[in-house]
N, C-alpha and C positions, 0 to 999 in steps of 0.2 A: 083511532080503536086499533088494538092488536090482533094480529092476525093469529088465533088459536090455532089453526092448522098446523103451523110452522113451530108453533111456540112447544118446547115440552113441556108435558102432563106432571104438573108437581109430584101426583098421588104415584103416578107411575116411578119417577125418580126417586123418591124415599124408600119405597120397595124394592128397588134395585139395590140401593143404598144397604138396605136393611140385608138383602138376599145375600149379599158381599160379604156384609160383617159377622152375619149370622146364618150360617148356612141350614142350622138346626131348625131352622122356623119355616123352611120353604114351602113346605107339606100347608104350613096353615094362612101361607099369601094368599092362594086362592079365594079362601073363604074371606079372609080380612079386609082385601081391597075393595069389593062392594061394600062393605058395612061401613068403612072410612069415607068411601063416596056418596053415602045416602046420609052420613053423619054431618057432613060438611060439606055436602054439595051448595054452590050460590055465593058461600062466604068467602069476600076476599080481603086477604089479609096480607100484612107486611109482613117480614122475618127481618127479624135483627141481625147485623152483623155480629154484635155482642150483646151478652145476656143484661138485663138489669142488674143483676147484683157486680158480674164485670164494669159495668156502667159507675155504679156508686161508688164500687172501690177506685176507680178512676178518680172522680170527684173527690173521695176521701186524702188519696194520695195528693191530689193536688192541692188542696186546702190545708195539709199539714208541710206543704213546702213553702207555699206562698206567702210573703210577708206585705205584699201592697205594692212593691216594687219590681219584682222580679219574674215578670210573667216570662221575658226569654230565657233567662236560666231553668226555671220549671220545665219550660217548653222541650228545652235541650235536652234537660234531666230525663226528662220521661220519654222523649222521643215522639212530642206529640206537635202539634202546631201551637202558635201561640192563642189562634180565633178558639182552639180546643180549652185551652188554659181560662179563657174568659168565660167560654159557653159554661163551664164547669162553676165557676166561680159565681157566674147568674144564676146557676142551677141550685148551688149550695144557699144561695139567698132566700130562696122562696122557701 
């Protein structure tokens, strides 16, 4: 079980980022934080490193280059692992 007292609070981190990037909304943050907490409290979520669009684009790119025998070459060209190439192929088959 995670120690929530030592883990950074995601809502605070997100709003800190928003404050730094958009100082003009700083006066609204104190009213928005409780609203966001109420709306999403108790929900566990996974935040992907890449968006679904980025992932779909990568799959399309792999499939356009892959000829059935060149996984290593595709991986090298796209700067991804061979496992990722095969994962893309498997995903595109679905």
